[in-house]
VEXTORMAR-333547 format. One record per residue (C-alpha): x, y, z. Coordinates in Angstrom, 2 decimals, decimal comma. Example, Ala and Ser with C-alpha at 12.3 -4.5 7.8 and 13.67 -1.06 7.14 Angstrom:
PT      px      py      pz
PT   12,30   -4,50    7,80
PT   13,67   -1,06    7,14
END
This chain:
PT      px      py      pz
PT  -87,89   68,22  -25,82
PT  -85,04   70,81  -26,77
PT  -85,17   72,87  -30,12
PT  -82,40   70,49  -31,56
PT  -82,28   66,67  -32,44
PT  -79,41   66,21  -29,82
PT  -79,90   64,36  -26,64
PT  -79,70   66,46  -23,52
PT  -76,76   65,21  -21,22
PT  -75,09   66,73  -18,69
PT  -71,84   65,54  -17,04
PT  -71,87   63,27  -13,86
PT  -70,70   65,59  -11,48
PT  -72,64   69,00  -12,90
PT  -73,72   71,06  -10,01
PT  -77,08   71,68   -9,81
PT  -78,62   74,33   -7,72
PT  -80,83   77,40   -7,22
PT  -80,03   81,49   -6,69
PT  -81,23   84,19   -4,42
PT  -80,41   87,63   -3,16
PT  -80,06   88,87    0,50
PT  -82,16   92,14    0,08
PT  -84,72   90,16   -2,56
PT  -85,48   87,44    0,11
PT  -84,41   88,05    3,73
PT  -86,45   90,81    5,05
PT  -85,55   92,23    8,77
PT  -82,74   94,61    7,13
PT  -82,33   96,05   10,54
PT  -82,43   93,03   12,77
PT  -79,83   92,16   15,48
PT  -77,71   95,28   14,63
PT  -77,42   95,48   10,96
PT  -76,94   98,76    9,37
PT  -78,92   99,98    6,54
PT  -78,30   99,51    3,04
PT  -78,81  101,85   -0,07
PT  -81,61   99,60   -0,66
PT  -83,42  100,65    2,24
PT  -83,15  103,92    1,47
PT  -84,23  103,57   -2,35
PT  -87,11  101,62   -1,57
PT  -88,29  105,01    0,50
PT  -87,98  107,36   -2,02
PT  -91,39  108,34   -3,56
PT  -91,96  106,83   -7,26
PT  -89,06  104,73   -7,47
PT  -90,69  101,13   -6,50
PT  -93,57   99,81   -8,01
PT  -96,58   99,59   -5,42
PT  -94,25  101,38   -2,81
PT  -93,16   98,08   -2,00
PT  -89,91   97,16    0,20
PT  -87,74   94,82    1,39
PT  -88,69   95,03    4,94
PT  -90,04   91,43    4,96
PT  -89,88   90,24    1,31
PT  -89,72   86,08    1,59
PT  -88,58   86,39    5,71
PT  -85,73   84,45    4,81
PT  -84,23   85,89    7,75
PT  -86,44   84,25   10,08
PT  -87,08   81,15    8,07
PT  -84,18   80,33    6,76
PT  -84,15   76,65    8,42
PT  -87,48   76,05    6,61
PT  -86,04   77,66    3,67
PT  -83,10   75,05    3,50
PT  -85,44   72,06    4,21
PT  -87,41   73,16    1,02
PT  -84,09   73,17   -1,01
PT  -83,16   69,44    0,29
PT  -86,48   68,57   -0,81
PT  -86,07   69,89   -4,13
PT  -82,71   67,95   -4,56
PT  -80,83   71,00   -5,04
PT  -77,00   69,96   -4,71
PT  -75,88   73,88   -4,18
PT  -77,20   77,18   -3,43
PT  -76,10   80,52   -4,33
PT  -77,35   83,33   -2,06
PT  -75,40   86,79   -1,24
PT  -74,04   88,17    2,07
PT  -75,59   91,46    3,02
PT  -72,37   93,62    3,46
PT  -74,25   96,06    6,18
PT  -75,67   92,72    8,17
PT  -72,13   92,09    8,95
PT  -70,53   95,80    8,57
PT  -73,12   98,12   10,16
PT  -71,03  100,98    8,76
PT  -69,68   99,18    6,04
PT  -66,48   99,59    7,69
PT  -64,75   98,98   10,94
PT  -67,14   97,51   13,64
PT  -68,24   93,98   13,11
PT  -72,00   92,85   14,11
PT  -71,18   89,35   15,36
PT  -74,67   88,67   15,34
PT  -75,08   89,24   11,26
PT  -71,83   87,30   10,67
PT  -73,46   84,38   12,71
PT  -76,37   84,29   10,72
PT  -74,60   83,35    7,42
PT  -72,29   80,70    9,69
PT  -75,77   79,21   10,59
PT  -77,01   78,92    7,18
PT  -73,75   77,39    5,68
PT  -73,75   74,77    8,64
PT  -77,29   73,90    7,62
PT  -76,63   73,49    3,97
PT  -73,94   71,30    4,74
PT  -76,14   69,37    7,09
PT  -78,43   68,68    4,14
PT  -75,57   68,01    1,52
PT  -76,10   71,27   -0,18
PT  -73,05   73,31   -1,32
PT  -72,76   76,78   -0,36
PT  -71,88   79,49   -2,94
PT  -72,07   82,61   -1,41
PT  -71,80   86,13   -3,27
PT  -69,99   89,15   -1,35
PT  -71,97   91,68   -3,08
PT  -75,47   91,55   -4,82
PT  -76,25   95,36   -5,01
PT  -76,77   96,06   -1,38
PT  -74,10   98,58   -0,43
PT  -74,12   99,70    3,03
PT  -75,76  103,28    3,39
PT  -72,88  104,41    5,33
PT  -70,39  103,90    2,49
PT  -72,92  105,30    0,30
PT  -72,58  108,39    2,33
PT  -68,58  108,46    1,63
PT  -69,48  108,04   -2,48
PT  -69,99  104,51   -2,65
PT  -68,81  103,36   -5,68
PT  -67,31  106,42   -6,99
PT  -64,74  106,75   -4,09
PT  -61,50  104,90   -4,81
PT  -61,16  103,69   -1,35
PT  -63,98  101,52   -1,73
PT  -61,69   98,77   -3,15
PT  -60,11   98,71    0,16
PT  -63,09   98,77    2,20
PT  -64,53   95,60   -0,06
PT  -61,36   93,83    0,67
PT  -61,46   94,26    4,35
PT  -65,03   92,96    4,13
PT  -64,02   90,22    1,94
PT  -61,47   89,26    4,43
PT  -63,76   88,89    7,65
PT  -66,19   86,28    5,38
PT  -63,19   84,60    4,33
PT  -62,07   84,09    7,85
PT  -65,21   83,21    9,32
PT  -66,46   80,81    6,48
PT  -63,94   79,85    4,28
PT  -63,21   76,44    6,38
PT  -66,57   75,50    5,21
PT  -67,34   77,53    1,98
PT  -65,50   76,01   -1,07
PT  -66,39   78,52   -3,85
PT  -66,76   82,37   -3,57
PT  -68,12   85,21   -5,68
PT  -67,00   88,72   -5,42
PT  -69,59   90,83   -7,14
PT  -72,90   90,08   -9,11
PT  -73,91   91,57  -12,28
PT  -71,57   95,06  -11,82
PT  -73,17   96,26  -15,06
PT  -76,75   96,25  -13,59
PT  -75,43   98,12  -10,53
PT  -73,82  100,96  -12,84
PT  -75,81  101,18  -15,50
PT  -79,17  101,23  -13,39
PT  -77,56  102,93  -10,45
PT  -75,24  105,48  -11,77
PT  -76,47  106,18  -15,43
PT  -79,99  105,73  -15,66
PT  -81,08  106,22  -11,89
PT  -83,72  103,12  -12,24
PT  -81,50  101,11   -9,48
PT  -80,23  102,42   -6,41
PT  -78,31  104,85   -5,14
PT  -80,60  106,44   -8,25
PT  -77,92  108,62  -10,10
PT  -78,14  109,63  -13,53
PT  -74,35  110,65  -14,82
PT  -72,57  109,70  -17,88
PT  -69,46  110,83  -15,92
PT  -70,32  108,73  -12,80
PT  -70,86  105,42  -14,41
PT  -67,55  104,41  -16,07
PT  -65,85  105,57  -12,45
PT  -68,30  103,24  -10,60
PT  -67,83  100,22  -12,99
PT  -64,01  100,78  -12,55
PT  -63,98  100,90   -8,88
PT  -66,30   97,94   -9,04
PT  -63,75   95,75  -10,88
PT  -60,89   97,30   -8,53
PT  -62,90   95,87   -5,50
PT  -63,03   92,53   -7,12
PT  -59,33   92,51   -7,55
PT  -58,73   93,33   -4,39
PT  -61,11   90,72   -2,79
PT  -59,33   88,06   -5,18
PT  -55,89   89,30   -3,75
PT  -57,02   88,76   -0,39
PT  -58,65   85,24   -1,13
PT  -55,24   84,22   -2,68
PT  -53,55   85,61    0,71
PT  -56,02   83,94    2,92
PT  -58,56   81,55    1,10
PT  -57,94   77,91    0,35
PT  -60,54   77,19   -2,46
PT  -61,73   79,02   -5,62
PT  -63,28   82,28   -6,11
PT  -64,53   84,01   -9,28
PT  -66,84   86,79  -10,50
PT  -70,88   87,07  -11,71
PT  -71,95   88,96  -14,73
PT  -74,73   89,11  -16,41
PT  -74,41   88,56  -20,34
PT  -76,89   89,58  -23,35
PT  -75,55   88,68  -26,53
PT  -76,36   91,46  -29,11
PT  -77,45   90,62  -32,58
PT  -77,61   93,15  -35,37
PT  -81,10   94,33  -36,89
PT  -79,47   94,49  -40,34
PT  -76,01   94,43  -41,95
PT  -75,69   98,30  -42,50
PT  -72,42   99,77  -41,24
PT  -74,50  101,73  -38,68
PT  -76,26   98,74  -37,04
PT  -73,19   96,80  -37,05
PT  -71,27   99,53  -35,25
PT  -74,16   99,88  -32,77
PT  -73,98   96,11  -31,86
PT  -70,17   96,43  -31,15
PT  -70,80   99,51  -28,78
PT  -73,78   97,59  -27,21
PT  -71,83   94,45  -26,82
PT  -68,53   96,32  -25,52
PT  -70,55   98,34  -23,06
PT  -72,98   95,59  -21,44
PT  -71,02   92,29  -21,76
PT  -67,12   93,05  -22,83
PT  -66,71   96,41  -20,20
PT  -66,50   93,52  -17,38
PT  -64,98   90,56  -18,83
PT  -62,11   92,17  -21,34
PT  -60,25   93,63  -18,16
PT  -60,86   90,31  -16,02
PT  -59,41   88,21  -18,73
PT  -57,51   90,54  -20,93
PT  -56,18   93,59  -18,90
PT  -57,94   96,21  -21,33
PT  -61,31   97,84  -21,80
PT  -62,62   97,85  -24,99
PT  -62,12  100,54  -27,54
PT  -65,40  101,32  -27,99
PT  -66,10  102,56  -24,80
PT  -64,54  105,76  -25,39
PT  -66,30  106,34  -28,61
PT  -69,61  105,59  -26,11
PT  -68,54  108,09  -23,21
PT  -66,34  110,71  -24,80
PT  -65,11  113,07  -22,40
PT  -66,64  110,83  -19,80
PT  -64,44  107,76  -20,08
PT  -61,08  108,25  -18,08
PT  -57,79  107,27  -18,87
PT  -57,21  104,42  -16,32
PT  -53,52  103,61  -14,68
PT  -51,77  100,45  -15,83
PT  -51,59   99,53  -12,37
PT  -55,44   99,42  -11,90
PT  -55,69   97,26  -14,86
PT  -53,29   94,76  -13,42
PT  -55,19   94,86  -10,21
PT  -58,58   93,76  -12,17
PT  -56,72   91,34  -13,97
PT  -56,29   88,96  -10,93
PT  -56,57   85,07  -12,10
PT  -59,94   83,65  -11,05
PT  -60,88   80,13  -10,77
PT  -64,39   80,13  -12,31
PT  -66,82   82,80  -14,10
PT  -70,44   83,05  -13,28
PT  -72,74   83,71  -16,15
PT  -76,41   85,59  -15,73
PT  -78,43   84,91  -18,90
PT  -81,84   85,71  -19,45
PT  -82,30   87,28  -22,74
PT  -80,59   88,68  -26,16
PT  -80,91   91,80  -27,58
PT  -81,60   92,50  -31,45
PT  -79,62   96,06  -31,75
PT  -79,94   98,44  -34,31
PT  -78,64  102,28  -34,48
PT  -80,51  105,19  -32,97
PT  -78,89  108,59  -32,63
PT  -81,20  109,81  -30,11
PT  -80,37  107,13  -27,46
PT  -77,61  108,96  -25,85
PT  -74,81  108,18  -24,83
PT  -74,84  104,36  -26,73
PT  -76,68  105,56  -29,83
PT  -78,49  102,01  -29,99
PT  -82,02  100,73  -29,58
PT  -83,89   97,48  -29,06
PT  -86,06   95,85  -32,01
PT  -88,90   93,71  -31,10
PT  -89,19   90,18  -32,22
PT  -91,98   88,22  -33,46
PT  -91,40   85,92  -30,08
PT  -92,62   85,22  -26,44
PT  -91,60   87,74  -24,19
PT  -91,50   87,45  -20,42
PT  -93,28   89,53  -18,10
PT  -90,38   91,60  -17,72
PT  -90,44   92,61  -21,71
PT  -87,29   90,14  -22,37
PT  -87,78   87,86  -25,31
PT  -87,27   84,15  -24,77
PT  -84,49   83,09  -26,59
PT  -82,78   79,98  -25,70
PT  -80,41   79,89  -28,62
PT  -78,73   83,15  -27,05
PT  -77,67   81,08  -24,12
PT  -75,53   78,71  -26,18
PT  -74,11   81,53  -28,15
PT  -73,26   83,48  -25,04
PT  -71,39   80,24  -23,60
PT  -69,65   79,31  -26,77
PT  -68,42   82,98  -27,18
PT  -66,81   83,20  -23,75
PT  -65,17   79,58  -24,79
PT  -63,88   81,52  -27,95
PT  -63,01   84,77  -26,57
PT  -61,48   83,97  -22,88
PT  -59,60   80,63  -23,35
PT  -62,82   78,37  -22,13
PT  -62,71   79,17  -18,43
PT  -64,62   76,97  -15,79
PT  -68,24   78,68  -16,42
PT  -71,60   78,31  -14,29
PT  -74,84   79,45  -15,24
PT  -75,30   81,44  -11,97
PT  -78,61   82,58  -12,74
PT  -81,35   81,67  -15,35
PT  -85,22   82,19  -15,19
PT  -88,21   83,93  -16,24
PT  -91,01   86,17  -14,82
PT  -94,49   85,03  -16,21
PT  -97,95   85,08  -14,71
PT  -98,83   82,56  -12,10
PT -102,18   81,16  -12,16
PT -104,05   80,71   -8,85
PT -103,18   77,62   -7,16
PT -105,50   74,75   -7,95
PT -108,02   72,81   -5,86
PT -105,33   69,84   -5,63
PT -102,63   72,23   -4,56
PT -100,93   72,72   -8,13
PT  -99,64   75,91   -9,54
PT  -99,22   75,30  -13,07
PT  -96,94   77,55  -15,17
PT  -96,32   75,94  -18,27
PT  -94,21   78,85  -19,88
PT  -91,64   78,93  -17,11
PT  -91,54   75,18  -17,56
PT  -91,12   75,74  -21,07
PT  -88,29   78,23  -20,59
PT  -86,35   76,09  -18,28
PT  -86,48   72,97  -20,62
PT  -85,37   75,32  -23,81
PT  -82,53   76,83  -21,66
PT  -81,37   73,70  -20,12
PT  -81,18   72,06  -23,53
PT  -79,21   75,18  -24,77
PT  -76,57   74,44  -21,79
PT  -76,24   70,83  -22,83
PT  -75,69   72,00  -26,57
PT  -72,71   74,59  -25,54
PT  -71,39   71,49  -23,36
PT  -71,42   69,43  -26,54
PT  -69,66   71,73  -28,21
PT  -66,86   71,90  -25,66
PT  -67,65   74,68  -23,16
PT  -66,35   73,98  -19,91
PT  -69,77   74,34  -17,89
PT  -69,79   73,08  -14,37
PT  -73,37   73,94  -13,12
PT  -76,25   75,49  -13,11
PT  -78,26   77,92  -10,85
PT  -82,05   78,70  -11,61
PT  -83,44   81,94  -10,66
PT  -84,74   82,15   -8,43
PT  -85,64   79,59   -5,95
PT  -88,44   81,81   -4,26
PT  -90,79   84,67   -5,82
PT  -88,92   87,70   -4,31
PT  -88,59   91,60   -4,36
PT  -87,67   92,00   -7,87
PT  -85,58   95,27   -7,26
PT  -87,58   98,31   -8,52
PT  -90,43   96,09   -9,77
PT  -91,19   95,21   -6,23
PT  -93,47   92,18   -5,84
PT  -95,14   92,40   -9,36
PT  -92,96   90,14  -10,74
PT  -92,46   86,37  -10,13
PT  -89,48   84,30  -10,91
PT  -89,58   81,65   -8,27
PT  -89,69   78,09   -9,12
PT  -91,54   78,26   -5,41
PT  -94,39   80,37   -4,97
PT  -94,75   82,62   -2,22
PT  -97,69   84,21   -0,81
PT  -96,63   87,09    0,74
PT  -99,39   87,73    3,06
PT  -98,73   84,40    4,55
PT  -95,29   83,27    3,60
PT  -96,81   80,27    2,41
PT  -94,22   78,40   -0,08
PT  -95,68   76,22   -2,98
PT  -93,54   74,68   -5,25
PT  -94,79   75,29   -8,67
PT  -95,07   72,95  -11,61
PT  -91,20   74,66  -12,66
PT  -90,08   73,52   -9,39
PT  -91,30   69,72   -9,63
PT  -89,72   69,81  -13,42
PT  -86,14   71,06  -11,75
PT  -86,25   68,60   -9,10
PT  -86,91   66,00  -11,70
PT  -83,69   67,41  -13,70
PT  -81,43   67,26  -10,99
PT  -82,90   63,86   -9,80
PT  -82,16   62,32  -13,30
PT  -79,04   64,57  -14,07
PT  -80,99   66,04  -17,03
PT  -82,28   63,13  -18,40
PT  -85,87   63,89  -17,83
PT  -85,32   66,63  -20,43
PT  -85,32   63,79  -23,22
PT  -88,98   63,02  -22,81
PT  -92,02   64,69  -23,51
END
């Protein structure tokens, strides 16, 4: 049951699905003429990956895609959110098209549709072509036009069958991990680069939306990760810290898209590293979108910390359950996030495009069951939180569990499992976990199973 007394319920046409991303599951990164991405390079940089793991095989989805679609059908998924590996389609990132890579995604879309599963492709989920990184990557202002060219290739190939597109996934993670702290590809550490990378990501989003308005026929949006910030105390320093943290992680991406301006706090955070952006750029970024994707995992209780440059914030540990990635389980934060978006940005159509948890999975029992009660409880609470937000008038239209499969959790390698389906990486055997069985029942009952213990 949910933590509230309200009945859990969802609209009759609510879209139930699951999500993955290309580099995390596909494997075969250079197969059939594909080019390398920055993640092939990063995984081969000594000391950057847990246990030296790479995505060379991952879940072998590039070869097992048909079986994986059959698994989705078995679970009852109504939608599948996946990403396209840019370098599979354009090995150099621009120019020459690799038809064999393009055809992989066309076959995948056809198979999904044959199984009554709505394809939800994301154009960029972190795996920038390495050849574009050699030209500056997200620091090169030309990247926005490169991205639009790539987007147009995908629209021309798939828009006759794809009803809903996403431009970017989690631009904050790309820049915070890849350009400020160096924990993710391409592994840079510069407060001067991070704002430029963020801005060019948003410009690329804008050009891709413009291209879709010219050539597409359906719907397009962007996916951001939101982590609501709560003040550790009511002191002036902590309240100011919360505003900086929220501006940096949340409003930095949504304010320009919906409101046409960056939050004022970013100037305070980055100081001399914060550029003055042209009005034309902000107009480009503020293209009308048809929907917003929200990835939610946890909240952050924030306090002032003068030593944590440049944000000058720190997290305060709570007396609560934490996932194996160190994230507090706090379902109320999802309701708070969705109602905040409604209030600040005019209640756009929203899909929860990622939500899930990494917990230890016990060994498979003799009867074949993989019992993951903490993940089951996580989904129960967070789905109830989505229902609560809908009850408060939020226009939430769908939910994608993260993740369909245990996969390569970026620099954490295979050490953290988010899947509702267990993957034995030695044999590639898939086994539906208890959380996957719960989710199948959620889909089949349109959420009503959550009203029963």
